[in-house]
ZAFIKOL-59578 format. One line per 5 residues: number of its first residue (from 1); their letters; for each residue y negated, x negated, z of C-alpha. Coordinates in nm, 2 decimals. Example, Ala and Ser with C-alpha at 12.3 -4.5 7.8 and 13.67 -1.06 7.14 Angstrom:
% residues 2
1> AS> 0.45 -1.23 0.78; 0.11 -1.37 0.71
***
This chain:
% residues 348
1> MKTAD> -0.01 0.00 0.00; -0.33 -0.15 -0.10; -0.64 -0.17 0.11; -0.85 -0.01 -0.19; -0.65 0.30 -0.16
6> FDFEL> -0.86 0.39 0.15; -1.20 0.33 -0.02; -1.46 0.63 -0.06; -1.84 0.61 -0.14; -2.08 0.65 0.15
11> PEELI> -2.44 0.68 0.10; -2.61 0.44 0.35; -2.84 0.71 0.47; -2.53 0.89 0.63; -2.48 0.60 0.88
16> AQTPL> -2.62 0.74 1.18; -2.87 0.52 1.36; -2.93 0.70 1.69; -2.76 0.96 1.89; -2.84 1.33 1.90
21> EQRDT> -3.04 1.45 2.19; -2.76 1.66 2.31; -2.41 1.51 2.30; -2.19 1.80 2.21; -2.42 1.95 1.94
26> SRMLV> -2.27 1.71 1.69; -2.09 1.86 1.40; -1.70 1.87 1.39; -1.48 1.89 1.08; -1.15 2.03 1.18
31> LDKNT> -0.86 1.94 0.97; -0.50 2.08 0.98; -0.26 1.75 0.96; 0.00 1.97 0.77; -0.17 2.18 0.52
36> GCRKH> -0.51 1.99 0.47; -0.69 2.31 0.54; -1.06 2.27 0.68; -1.34 2.42 0.88; -1.67 2.33 1.00
41> LHFYD> -1.76 2.37 1.36; -1.98 2.20 1.63; -1.83 2.00 1.90; -1.93 2.25 2.19; -1.66 2.47 1.98
46> LPKLL> -1.37 2.23 2.10; -1.24 2.51 2.36; -1.17 2.73 2.09; -0.91 2.48 1.94; -0.73 2.39 2.24
51> KPGDC> -0.47 2.60 2.44; -0.36 2.62 2.79; -0.08 2.34 2.86; -0.26 2.12 2.62; -0.33 1.75 2.73
56> LVLND> -0.63 1.55 2.64; -0.61 1.16 2.68; -0.94 0.99 2.71; -1.03 0.63 2.72; -1.23 0.56 3.04
61> SRVLP> -1.33 0.21 2.94; -1.72 0.12 3.00; -1.91 -0.11 2.77; -2.03 -0.44 2.90; -2.41 -0.51 2.85
66> ARLLG> -2.24 -0.82 2.69; -2.52 -0.95 2.46; -2.71 -1.24 2.63; -3.04 -1.38 2.49; -3.12 -1.73 2.62
71> RRTPG> -3.20 -2.07 2.53; -3.03 -2.41 2.49; -3.12 -2.67 2.76; -3.29 -2.88 2.82; -3.58 -2.82 2.55
76> GGAAE> -3.35 -2.63 2.31; -3.40 -2.34 2.09; -3.30 -1.98 2.11; -2.93 -1.89 2.18; -2.74 -1.58 2.16
81> VLLLA> -2.40 -1.53 2.36; -2.19 -1.22 2.31; -1.89 -1.18 2.58; -1.57 -1.09 2.42; -1.29 -1.15 2.69
86> DRGEK> -1.28 -1.27 3.04; -1.04 -1.56 3.06; -1.08 -1.59 3.45; -1.25 -1.86 3.66; -1.59 -1.77 3.53
91> VWECL> -1.48 -1.86 3.16; -1.56 -1.60 2.89; -1.44 -1.61 2.51; -1.75 -1.57 2.33; -1.94 -1.55 2.00
96> VRPGR> -2.24 -1.77 1.96; -2.55 -1.81 1.76; -2.65 -2.03 1.61; -2.30 -2.16 1.58; -2.38 -2.49 1.44
101> RIRTG> -2.61 -2.59 1.71; -2.39 -2.45 2.01; -2.11 -2.71 2.04; -1.88 -2.81 2.30; -2.09 -2.94 2.59
106> TALSF> -2.40 -2.74 2.51; -2.59 -2.59 2.81; -2.74 -2.26 2.80; -2.97 -2.08 3.03; -3.08 -1.70 3.07
111> GDGLL> -3.32 -1.51 3.28; -3.52 -1.83 3.34; -3.22 -1.99 3.52; -3.05 -1.68 3.69; -2.76 -1.75 3.48
116> TAQVE> -2.65 -2.07 3.33; -2.34 -2.18 3.14; -2.17 -2.47 2.92; -1.97 -2.45 2.64; -1.63 -2.59 2.72
121> QVLDN> -1.45 -2.55 2.39; -1.48 -2.45 2.03; -1.16 -2.23 1.93; -0.98 -2.24 1.60; -1.15 -1.90 1.51
126> GNRLV> -1.50 -2.01 1.58; -1.55 -1.86 1.92; -1.65 -2.06 2.23; -1.51 -2.06 2.57; -1.82 -2.07 2.79
131> RFRYE> -1.82 -2.12 3.16; -2.08 -1.94 3.36; -2.25 -2.05 3.68; -2.46 -1.79 3.90; -2.50 -1.68 4.25
136> GIFLE> -2.41 -1.31 4.33; -2.19 -1.06 4.12; -2.16 -1.14 3.76; -2.17 -0.76 3.65; -2.48 -0.71 3.83
141> LLERL> -2.66 -1.00 3.67; -2.53 -0.86 3.33; -2.67 -0.53 3.40; -3.02 -0.69 3.46; -3.01 -0.96 3.16
146> GKMPL> -2.77 -0.83 2.93; -2.82 -0.60 2.61; -2.59 -0.34 2.48; -2.39 -0.49 2.19; -2.43 -0.22 1.94
151> PPYIK> -2.22 -0.23 1.61; -2.38 -0.44 1.32; -2.45 -0.14 1.09; -2.68 0.01 1.38; -3.04 -0.14 1.30
156> AELRD> -3.24 0.11 1.54; -3.29 0.02 1.90; -3.12 0.20 2.17; -3.36 0.38 2.41; -3.12 0.47 2.67
161> PERYQ> -2.80 0.23 2.71; -2.60 0.51 2.88; -2.61 0.70 2.53; -2.35 0.41 2.42; -2.13 0.51 2.72
166> TVYSR> -1.89 0.82 2.76; -1.99 1.04 3.05; -1.64 0.95 3.19; -1.67 0.58 3.17; -1.56 0.37 3.47
171> EVGSA> -1.36 0.05 3.39; -1.60 -0.19 3.28; -1.48 -0.44 3.00; -1.53 -0.30 2.63; -1.73 -0.50 2.38
176> AAPTA> -1.79 -0.16 2.18; -1.78 0.21 2.29; -1.49 0.43 2.24; -1.72 0.65 2.03; -1.52 0.97 2.00
181> GLHFT> -1.57 1.03 2.36; -1.95 1.01 2.33; -1.96 1.38 2.23; -1.84 1.50 2.55; -2.06 1.64 2.82
186> KDLLA> -1.95 1.68 3.19; -1.99 2.06 3.17; -1.76 2.08 2.84; -1.50 1.87 3.03; -1.52 2.12 3.31
191> EIQAM> -1.48 2.40 3.08; -1.19 2.27 2.91; -1.02 2.20 3.23; -1.10 2.54 3.37; -0.91 2.69 3.08
196> GVRVC> -0.58 2.52 3.18; -0.59 2.20 2.94; -0.49 1.89 3.13; -0.73 1.58 3.11; -0.60 1.23 3.17
201> YVTLH> -0.74 0.88 3.12; -0.60 0.56 2.98; -0.80 0.22 2.98; -0.84 0.03 2.65; -1.11 -0.25 2.63
206> VGLGT> -1.25 -0.23 2.29; -1.30 -0.56 2.13; -1.53 -0.65 1.82; -1.21 -0.67 1.60; -1.27 -0.31 1.57
211> FRPVK> -1.55 -0.38 1.32; -1.34 -0.63 1.12; -1.28 -0.53 0.78; -0.95 -0.55 0.62; -0.97 -0.83 0.36
216> EEEIT> -0.62 -0.87 0.23; -0.52 -0.66 -0.08; -0.20 -0.56 0.08; -0.26 -0.37 0.41; 0.06 -0.51 0.57
221> DHEMH> -0.09 -0.87 0.52; -0.37 -0.78 0.76; -0.34 -0.94 1.12; -0.45 -0.69 1.39; -0.66 -0.82 1.69
226> SEFCS> -0.53 -0.78 2.04; -0.68 -0.56 2.30; -0.60 -0.51 2.69; -0.48 -0.15 2.77; -0.33 0.01 3.06
231> IPAET> -0.17 0.36 3.15; -0.15 0.49 3.50; 0.13 0.64 3.66; -0.06 0.99 3.70; -0.14 0.99 3.32
236> ADTIN> 0.22 0.90 3.22; 0.34 1.17 3.42; 0.08 1.43 3.28; 0.18 1.32 2.93; 0.54 1.36 3.00
241> RTKAE> 0.50 1.72 3.16; 0.29 1.83 2.87; 0.56 1.73 2.61; 0.83 1.87 2.83; 0.66 2.22 2.84
246> GGRVI> 0.57 2.21 2.48; 0.19 2.14 2.49; 0.02 1.91 2.25; -0.11 1.57 2.34; -0.43 1.52 2.18
251> CVGTT> -0.59 1.17 2.20; -0.96 1.15 2.22; -1.04 0.84 1.98; -0.82 0.59 1.80; -0.83 0.36 2.12
256> SCRTI> -0.64 0.63 2.32; -0.40 0.68 2.04; -0.31 0.30 2.01; -0.28 0.29 2.38; 0.00 0.55 2.43
261> ESWAA> 0.15 0.47 2.10; 0.19 0.11 2.21; 0.39 0.17 2.53; 0.57 0.51 2.44; 0.96 0.49 2.45
266> EDGTM> 1.15 0.58 2.13; 1.20 0.94 2.29; 0.84 0.98 2.34; 0.83 0.95 2.72; 0.56 0.74 2.90
271> RETSG> 0.57 0.51 3.22; 0.31 0.34 3.41; 0.23 0.00 3.22; -0.03 -0.24 3.11; -0.07 -0.54 2.87
276> WTNIF> -0.20 -0.64 2.54; -0.16 -0.44 2.21; -0.21 -0.53 1.86; -0.03 -0.21 1.72; -0.14 -0.14 1.34
281> IYPGY> -0.09 0.22 1.26; -0.10 0.32 0.89; 0.08 0.57 0.66; 0.44 0.56 0.72; 0.41 0.52 1.09
286> RFKVL> 0.60 0.80 1.31; 0.41 0.89 1.59; 0.63 0.91 1.92; 0.37 1.10 2.14; 0.05 1.20 1.99
291> DGLIT> 0.01 1.56 1.82; -0.35 1.56 1.76; -0.65 1.34 1.73; -1.03 1.38 1.81; -1.24 1.09 1.63
296> NFHLP> -1.55 1.01 1.46; -1.57 0.93 1.06; -1.46 0.56 1.01; -1.58 0.28 0.77; -1.40 0.27 0.42
301> QSTLI> -1.11 0.03 0.40; -1.08 -0.02 0.79; -0.77 0.00 1.00; -0.93 0.31 1.17; -0.93 0.52 0.85
306> MLVSA> -0.55 0.41 0.80; -0.47 0.53 1.13; -0.61 0.87 1.07; -0.44 0.89 0.73; -0.12 0.81 0.92
311> LAGRE> -0.16 1.12 1.10; -0.28 1.38 0.82; -0.22 1.20 0.51; -0.42 0.97 0.30; -0.49 1.25 0.05
316> HVLSA> -0.60 1.50 0.30; -0.81 1.25 0.47; -0.99 1.12 0.19; -1.06 1.47 0.05; -1.21 1.56 0.39
321> YEEAV> -1.42 1.26 0.40; -1.55 1.33 0.05; -1.65 1.70 0.17; -1.81 1.54 0.48; -2.03 1.33 0.25
326> RENYR> -2.12 1.63 0.04; -2.20 1.82 0.34; -2.41 1.53 0.50; -2.21 1.46 0.81; -2.33 1.17 1.01
331> FFSFG> -2.10 0.87 1.00; -1.95 0.59 1.25; -2.04 0.54 1.61; -2.32 0.78 1.67; -2.22 1.01 1.41
336> DAMMI> -2.03 1.35 1.40; -1.68 1.42 1.49; -1.35 1.52 1.34; -1.04 1.70 1.50; -0.67 1.65 1.34
341> ADFEE> -0.39 1.85 1.45; -0.16 2.13 1.37; -0.32 2.47 1.42; -0.21 2.83 1.44; -0.25 3.02 1.12
346> GTV> -0.60 3.17 1.11; -0.74 2.91 1.33; -0.86 2.69 1.05
***
């Protein structure tokens, strides 16, 4: 299967640059994964598409304000560091700019010396291992000095950093938001739970590999990035109970999907676990647990549109995307939503 098979024309003006004022007023394209039938709703209509006994799986990871702007010392020029992964003992794997001037041994300073660092190693992929020095609590310093690491296709300044966090985020560690969850409000979640839908949480810390394009001609030649994820015992029990009672397991976002599919047994049962995953889901994949997916509209030729196509079929998905373009849906992180599942006749 070719990467070019997942291409589509996307006008640049449809790439959302800012979030809507009210989270759940985003539009939602509903797609029946079996028939390809479609319907246009808004995200606040989600309760109409759920049934008592269904289960929503959400990713509770919280985005680090991981972009640090500082200087090379002594007397050096500007430096930018983006935290990617905590390697322990105050060492982080980072992206740096300007890369040619930030080598092993380079000293860095942020916030007039409140936070200092030194590059310890240049990795084969060009990333740096950076050891930080500070007094106090690192996360508190990041909240003070760091900026939100918005995706490269967003050029506008974000006025409220909390709009790039879900309302249920709690486990700090992502370099990018699990954006399908940005549409939820606390009131909408409460309404969904009140109607008898189970809500549970997994954690997957989103890496910047999410935005890495597939460059290989054959999709099977693409090497997926690894991300850390975990499934609590309570979530595993909730999913197992839902499946046993005939309810649907609906993941909010591709990150939640990749988490549960990474650790599900062949019979679809779940257990408490954690670890690194590099699962690559594309057409031909057999889902073990997931029945439905709430997601945003993804980049052409990306691993994310391939995952969505594995659930609903490439032809159905590309046809839905073409309709979304015609209807001027907003795309990518701050864009509109899509729900893919099997629906009762007359729903879609």
